[in-house]
PDB file of N, CA, C and O in Angstrom:
ATOM      1  N   MET A   1       0.897  -1.290  -0.008  1.00  0.00           N
ATOM      2  CA  MET A   1      -0.037   0.048  -0.104  1.00  0.00           C
ATOM      3  C   MET A   1       0.822   1.226  -0.053  1.00  0.00           C
ATOM      4  O   MET A   1       0.425   2.256  -0.596  1.00  0.00           O
ATOM      5  N   ARG A   2       1.976   1.195   0.547  1.00  0.00           N
ATOM      6  CA  ARG A   2       2.906   2.234   0.603  1.00  0.00           C
ATOM      7  C   ARG A   2       3.561   2.815  -0.829  1.00  0.00           C
ATOM      8  O   ARG A   2       3.650   4.011  -1.107  1.00  0.00           O
ATOM      9  N   LYS A   3       3.902   1.947  -1.485  1.00  0.00           N
ATOM     10  CA  LYS A   3       4.520   2.380  -2.716  1.00  0.00           C
ATOM     11  C   LYS A   3       3.600   3.093  -3.759  1.00  0.00           C
ATOM     12  O   LYS A   3       3.932   4.162  -4.271  1.00  0.00           O
ATOM     13  N   PRO A   4       2.405   2.439  -4.056  1.00  0.00           N
ATOM     14  CA  PRO A   4       1.534   3.229  -5.103  1.00  0.00           C
ATOM     15  C   PRO A   4       1.294   4.587  -4.421  1.00  0.00           C
ATOM     16  O   PRO A   4       1.217   5.541  -5.196  1.00  0.00           O
ATOM     17  N   ASP A   5       1.160   4.845  -3.089  1.00  0.00           N
ATOM     18  CA  ASP A   5       0.969   6.080  -2.507  1.00  0.00           C
ATOM     19  C   ASP A   5       1.893   6.948  -2.711  1.00  0.00           C
ATOM     20  O   ASP A   5       1.618   8.139  -2.860  1.00  0.00           O
ATOM     21  N   ASN A   6       3.326   6.406  -2.756  1.00  0.00           N
ATOM     22  CA  ASN A   6       4.352   7.288  -2.955  1.00  0.00           C
ATOM     23  C   ASN A   6       4.600   7.738  -4.376  1.00  0.00           C
ATOM     24  O   ASN A   6       4.877   8.906  -4.649  1.00  0.00           O
ATOM     25  N   ASP A   7       4.503   6.867  -5.186  1.00  0.00           N
ATOM     26  CA  ASP A   7       4.479   6.949  -6.669  1.00  0.00           C
ATOM     27  C   ASP A   7       3.491   7.970  -7.081  1.00  0.00           C
ATOM     28  O   ASP A   7       3.873   8.813  -7.892  1.00  0.00           O
ATOM     29  N   HIS A   8       2.059   8.027  -6.563  1.00  0.00           N
ATOM     30  CA  HIS A   8       1.167   9.012  -6.711  1.00  0.00           C
ATOM     31  C   HIS A   8       1.667  10.475  -6.338  1.00  0.00           C
ATOM     32  O   HIS A   8       1.417  11.493  -6.984  1.00  0.00           O
ATOM     33  N   LYS A   9       2.480  10.382  -5.077  1.00  0.00           N
ATOM     34  CA  LYS A   9       2.861  11.753  -4.676  1.00  0.00           C
ATOM     35  C   LYS A   9       3.969  12.226  -5.622  1.00  0.00           C
ATOM     36  O   LYS A   9       4.036  13.436  -5.841  1.00  0.00           O
ATOM     37  N   ILE A  10       4.851  11.392  -6.211  1.00  0.00           N
ATOM     38  CA  ILE A  10       5.846  11.940  -7.179  1.00  0.00           C
ATOM     39  C   ILE A  10       5.094  12.333  -8.440  1.00  0.00           C
ATOM     40  O   ILE A  10       5.541  13.246  -9.135  1.00  0.00           O
ATOM     41  N   LYS A  11       4.004  11.710  -8.767  1.00  0.00           N
ATOM     42  CA  LYS A  11       3.488  12.056 -10.236  1.00  0.00           C
ATOM     43  C   LYS A  11       2.687  13.443  -9.908  1.00  0.00           C
ATOM     44  O   LYS A  11       2.635  14.324 -10.766  1.00  0.00           O
ATOM     45  N   LYS A  12       2.119  13.589  -8.744  1.00  0.00           N
ATOM     46  CA  LYS A  12       1.383  14.877  -8.520  1.00  0.00           C
ATOM     47  C   LYS A  12       2.504  16.000  -8.228  1.00  0.00           C
ATOM     48  O   LYS A  12       2.253  17.143  -8.610  1.00  0.00           O
ATOM     49  N   SER A  13       3.549  15.780  -7.670  1.00  0.00           N
ATOM     50  CA  SER A  13       4.665  16.902  -7.611  1.00  0.00           C
ATOM     51  C   SER A  13       5.126  17.197  -9.160  1.00  0.00           C
ATOM     52  O   SER A  13       5.048  18.313  -9.675  1.00  0.00           O
ATOM     53  N   GLY A  14       5.574  16.126  -9.762  1.00  0.00           N
ATOM     54  CA  GLY A  14       5.717  16.340 -11.272  1.00  0.00           C
ATOM     55  C   GLY A  14       4.819  17.103 -12.106  1.00  0.00           C
ATOM     56  O   GLY A  14       5.286  17.888 -12.932  1.00  0.00           O
ATOM     57  N   VAL A  15       3.572  16.948 -11.969  1.00  0.00           N
ATOM     58  CA  VAL A  15       2.572  17.710 -12.652  1.00  0.00           C
ATOM     59  C   VAL A  15       2.606  19.058 -12.223  1.00  0.00           C
ATOM     60  O   VAL A  15       2.466  19.973 -13.035  1.00  0.00           O
ATOM     61  N   LYS A  16       2.795  19.274 -10.920  1.00  0.00           N
ATOM     62  CA  LYS A  16       2.790  20.666 -10.423  1.00  0.00           C
ATOM     63  C   LYS A  16       4.031  21.460 -11.098  1.00  0.00           C
ATOM     64  O   LYS A  16       3.944  22.620 -11.502  1.00  0.00           O
ATOM     65  N   PHE A  17       5.162  20.686 -11.158  1.00  0.00           N
ATOM     66  CA  PHE A  17       6.212  21.085 -11.498  1.00  0.00           C
ATOM     67  C   PHE A  17       6.183  21.660 -12.968  1.00  0.00           C
ATOM     68  O   PHE A  17       6.498  22.815 -13.254  1.00  0.00           O
ATOM     69  N   ILE A  18       5.750  20.666 -13.889  1.00  0.00           N
ATOM     70  CA  ILE A  18       5.430  21.011 -15.247  1.00  0.00           C
ATOM     71  C   ILE A  18       4.631  22.159 -15.546  1.00  0.00           C
ATOM     72  O   ILE A  18       4.831  22.980 -16.441  1.00  0.00           O
ATOM     73  N   MET A  19       3.592  22.131 -14.603  1.00  0.00           N
ATOM     74  CA  MET A  19       2.470  23.342 -14.655  1.00  0.00           C
ATOM     75  C   MET A  19       3.119  24.513 -14.566  1.00  0.00           C
ATOM     76  O   MET A  19       2.967  25.365 -15.442  1.00  0.00           O
ATOM     77  N   THR A  20       3.970  24.723 -13.441  1.00  0.00           N
ATOM     78  CA  THR A  20       4.644  25.841 -13.160  1.00  0.00           C
ATOM     79  C   THR A  20       5.830  26.291 -14.314  1.00  0.00           C
ATOM     80  O   THR A  20       6.058  27.470 -14.582  1.00  0.00           O
ATOM     81  N   LEU A  21       6.475  25.243 -14.887  1.00  0.00           N
ATOM     82  CA  LEU A  21       7.300  25.618 -15.926  1.00  0.00           C
ATOM     83  C   LEU A  21       6.554  26.061 -17.000  1.00  0.00           C
ATOM     84  O   LEU A  21       6.934  27.068 -17.598  1.00  0.00           O
ATOM     85  N   LEU A  22       5.534  25.465 -17.353  1.00  0.00           N
ATOM     86  CA  LEU A  22       4.704  25.883 -18.498  1.00  0.00           C
ATOM     87  C   LEU A  22       4.241  27.393 -18.297  1.00  0.00           C
ATOM     88  O   LEU A  22       4.394  28.202 -19.212  1.00  0.00           O
ATOM     89  N   LEU A  23       3.665  27.757 -17.068  1.00  0.00           N
ATOM     90  CA  LEU A  23       3.332  28.853 -16.834  1.00  0.00           C
ATOM     91  C   LEU A  23       4.300  30.008 -16.992  1.00  0.00           C
ATOM     92  O   LEU A  23       4.011  31.087 -17.510  1.00  0.00           O
ATOM     93  N   PHE A  24       5.610  29.630 -16.437  1.00  0.00           N
ATOM     94  CA  PHE A  24       6.904  30.679 -16.486  1.00  0.00           C
ATOM     95  C   PHE A  24       7.235  30.827 -18.012  1.00  0.00           C
ATOM     96  O   PHE A  24       7.703  31.901 -18.393  1.00  0.00           O
ATOM     97  N   LEU A  25       7.041  29.908 -18.822  1.00  0.00           N
ATOM     98  CA  LEU A  25       7.536  29.908 -20.138  1.00  0.00           C
ATOM     99  C   LEU A  25       6.467  30.747 -20.904  1.00  0.00           C
ATOM    100  O   LEU A  25       6.803  31.641 -21.680  1.00  0.00           O
ATOM    101  N   ILE A  26       5.069  30.400 -20.635  1.00  0.00           N
ATOM    102  CA  ILE A  26       4.073  31.422 -21.218  1.00  0.00           C
ATOM    103  C   ILE A  26       4.349  32.920 -20.847  1.00  0.00           C
ATOM    104  O   ILE A  26       4.276  33.799 -21.706  1.00  0.00           O
ATOM    105  N   CYS A  27       4.719  33.227 -19.326  1.00  0.00           N
ATOM    106  CA  CYS A  27       5.090  34.700 -19.076  1.00  0.00           C
ATOM    107  C   CYS A  27       6.129  35.214 -19.873  1.00  0.00           C
ATOM    108  O   CYS A  27       6.079  36.280 -20.487  1.00  0.00           O
ATOM    109  N   TYR A  28       7.363  34.181 -19.839  1.00  0.00           N
ATOM    110  CA  TYR A  28       8.521  34.670 -20.704  1.00  0.00           C
ATOM    111  C   TYR A  28       8.315  35.141 -22.198  1.00  0.00           C
ATOM    112  O   TYR A  28       8.883  36.123 -22.676  1.00  0.00           O
ATOM    113  N   VAL A  29       7.483  34.367 -22.842  1.00  0.00           N
ATOM    114  CA  VAL A  29       7.152  34.359 -24.285  1.00  0.00           C
ATOM    115  C   VAL A  29       6.315  35.656 -24.255  1.00  0.00           C
ATOM    116  O   VAL A  29       6.700  36.531 -25.029  1.00  0.00           O
ATOM    117  N   ALA A  30       5.286  35.915 -23.527  1.00  0.00           N
ATOM    118  CA  ALA A  30       4.650  36.976 -23.431  1.00  0.00           C
ATOM    119  C   ALA A  30       5.281  38.467 -23.332  1.00  0.00           C
ATOM    120  O   ALA A  30       4.931  39.450 -23.984  1.00  0.00           O
ATOM    121  N   VAL A  31       6.363  38.379 -22.288  1.00  0.00           N
ATOM    122  CA  VAL A  31       7.225  39.364 -22.135  1.00  0.00           C
ATOM    123  C   VAL A  31       8.040  39.661 -23.209  1.00  0.00           C
ATOM    124  O   VAL A  31       8.276  40.835 -23.495  1.00  0.00           O
ATOM    125  N   MET A  32       8.560  38.616 -23.921  1.00  0.00           N
ATOM    126  CA  MET A  32       9.621  38.816 -25.115  1.00  0.00           C
ATOM    127  C   MET A  32       8.722  39.411 -26.221  1.00  0.00           C
ATOM    128  O   MET A  32       9.158  40.285 -26.971  1.00  0.00           O
ATOM    129  N   TYR A  33       7.354  38.892 -26.325  1.00  0.00           N
ATOM    130  CA  TYR A  33       6.635  39.264 -27.365  1.00  0.00           C
ATOM    131  C   TYR A  33       6.158  40.794 -27.365  1.00  0.00           C
ATOM    132  O   TYR A  33       6.006  41.534 -28.337  1.00  0.00           O
ATOM    133  N   GLY A  34       6.006  41.004 -26.299  1.00  0.00           N
ATOM    134  CA  GLY A  34       5.493  42.404 -25.792  1.00  0.00           C
ATOM    135  C   GLY A  34       6.733  43.487 -26.018  1.00  0.00           C
ATOM    136  O   GLY A  34       6.518  44.555 -26.592  1.00  0.00           O
ATOM    137  N   GLY A  35       7.945  43.155 -25.559  1.00  0.00           N
ATOM    138  CA  GLY A  35       9.001  43.899 -25.840  1.00  0.00           C
ATOM    139  C   GLY A  35       9.464  43.953 -27.358  1.00  0.00           C
ATOM    140  O   GLY A  35       9.963  44.964 -27.853  1.00  0.00           O
ATOM    141  N   VAL A  36       9.268  42.870 -27.989  1.00  0.00           N
ATOM    142  CA  VAL A  36       9.620  42.878 -29.491  1.00  0.00           C
ATOM    143  C   VAL A  36       8.629  43.911 -30.252  1.00  0.00           C
ATOM    144  O   VAL A  36       9.024  44.692 -31.117  1.00  0.00           O
ATOM    145  N   LEU A  37       7.154  43.798 -29.767  1.00  0.00           N
ATOM    146  CA  LEU A  37       6.189  44.624 -30.221  1.00  0.00           C
ATOM    147  C   LEU A  37       6.471  46.209 -29.976  1.00  0.00           C
ATOM    148  O   LEU A  37       6.245  47.064 -30.832  1.00  0.00           O
ATOM    149  N   LEU A  38       6.963  46.457 -28.770  1.00  0.00           N
ATOM    150  CA  LEU A  38       7.253  48.004 -28.418  1.00  0.00           C
ATOM    151  C   LEU A  38       8.386  48.294 -29.232  1.00  0.00           C
ATOM    152  O   LEU A  38       8.325  49.399 -29.770  1.00  0.00           O
ATOM    153  N   LEU A  39       9.447  47.587 -29.485  1.00  0.00           N
ATOM    154  CA  LEU A  39      10.589  47.891 -30.190  1.00  0.00           C
ATOM    155  C   LEU A  39      10.321  48.243 -31.620  1.00  0.00           C
ATOM    156  O   LEU A  39      10.790  49.227 -32.191  1.00  0.00           O
ATOM    157  N   LEU A  40       9.458  47.275 -32.191  1.00  0.00           N
ATOM    158  CA  LEU A  40       9.043  47.455 -33.517  1.00  0.00           C
ATOM    159  C   LEU A  40       8.122  48.843 -33.596  1.00  0.00           C
ATOM    160  O   LEU A  40       8.292  49.689 -34.474  1.00  0.00           O
ATOM    161  N   ASN A  41       7.346  48.920 -32.780  1.00  0.00           N
ATOM    162  CA  ASN A  41       6.511  50.208 -32.755  1.00  0.00           C
ATOM    163  C   ASN A  41       7.205  51.413 -32.518  1.00  0.00           C
ATOM    164  O   ASN A  41       6.759  52.457 -32.994  1.00  0.00           O
ATOM    165  N   ARG A  42       8.243  51.406 -31.839  1.00  0.00           N
ATOM    166  CA  ARG A  42       9.217  52.573 -31.427  1.00  0.00           C
ATOM    167  C   ARG A  42       9.815  52.939 -32.978  1.00  0.00           C
ATOM    168  O   ARG A  42       9.767  54.099 -33.386  1.00  0.00           O
ATOM    169  N   HIS A  43      10.295  52.012 -33.672  1.00  0.00           N
ATOM    170  CA  HIS A  43      10.810  52.284 -34.781  1.00  0.00           C
ATOM    171  C   HIS A  43       9.957  52.438 -36.103  1.00  0.00           C
ATOM    172  O   HIS A  43      10.378  52.752 -37.216  1.00  0.00           O
ATOM    173  N   GLY A  44       8.849  52.188 -35.778  1.00  0.00           N
ATOM    174  CA  GLY A  44       7.744  52.393 -36.941  1.00  0.00           C
ATOM    175  C   GLY A  44       7.988  51.082 -37.993  1.00  0.00           C
ATOM    176  O   GLY A  44       7.650  51.123 -39.176  1.00  0.00           O
ATOM    177  N   LEU A  45       8.527  50.110 -37.457  1.00  0.00           N
ATOM    178  CA  LEU A  45       8.618  48.807 -38.455  1.00  0.00           C
ATOM    179  C   LEU A  45       7.174  48.137 -38.488  1.00  0.00           C
ATOM    180  O   LEU A  45       6.775  47.600 -39.522  1.00  0.00           O
ATOM    181  N   LEU A  46       6.410  48.181 -37.346  1.00  0.00           N
ATOM    182  CA  LEU A  46       5.238  47.644 -37.277  1.00  0.00           C
ATOM    183  C   LEU A  46       4.321  47.894 -38.257  1.00  0.00           C
ATOM    184  O   LEU A  46       3.603  47.046 -38.786  1.00  0.00           O
ATOM    185  N   HIS A  47       4.356  49.305 -38.546  1.00  0.00           N
ATOM    186  CA  HIS A  47       3.463  49.957 -39.588  1.00  0.00           C
ATOM    187  C   HIS A  47       3.973  49.447 -40.897  1.00  0.00           C
ATOM    188  O   HIS A  47       3.141  49.264 -41.786  1.00  0.00           O
ATOM    189  N   PHE A  48       5.253  49.189 -41.134  1.00  0.00           N
ATOM    190  CA  PHE A  48       5.686  48.971 -42.389  1.00  0.00           C
ATOM    191  C   PHE A  48       5.460  47.455 -42.719  1.00  0.00           C
ATOM    192  O   PHE A  48       5.265  47.062 -43.869  1.00  0.00           O
ATOM    193  N   LEU A  49       5.501  46.659 -41.655  1.00  0.00           N
ATOM    194  CA  LEU A  49       5.238  45.151 -41.714  1.00  0.00           C
ATOM    195  C   LEU A  49       3.780  44.946 -42.056  1.00  0.00           C
ATOM    196  O   LEU A  49       3.379  43.978 -42.703  1.00  0.00           O
ATOM    197  N   LEU A  50       3.003  45.916 -41.583  1.00  0.00           N
ATOM    198  CA  LEU A  50       1.482  45.433 -41.790  1.00  0.00           C
ATOM    199  C   LEU A  50       0.993  45.683 -42.941  1.00  0.00           C
ATOM    200  O   LEU A  50      -0.071  45.176 -43.294  1.00  0.00           O
ATOM    201  N   HIS A  51       1.707  46.522 -43.728  1.00  0.00           N
ATOM    202  CA  HIS A  51       1.378  46.878 -45.216  1.00  0.00           C
ATOM    203  C   HIS A  51       2.029  46.228 -46.268  1.00  0.00           C
ATOM    204  O   HIS A  51       1.760  46.519 -47.434  1.00  0.00           O
TER     205      HIS A  51
END
């Protein structure tokens, strides 16, 4: 009875870790994307790329 419980615990923490990692990655990508958009907007390249 002990081993399956331990495996379940590890699985749960693993899922939590992956979810945290995904959240961090999404935030990082969002920040990078926002930064790039601001940079393009500042130089007026965004307007050029849209047309």
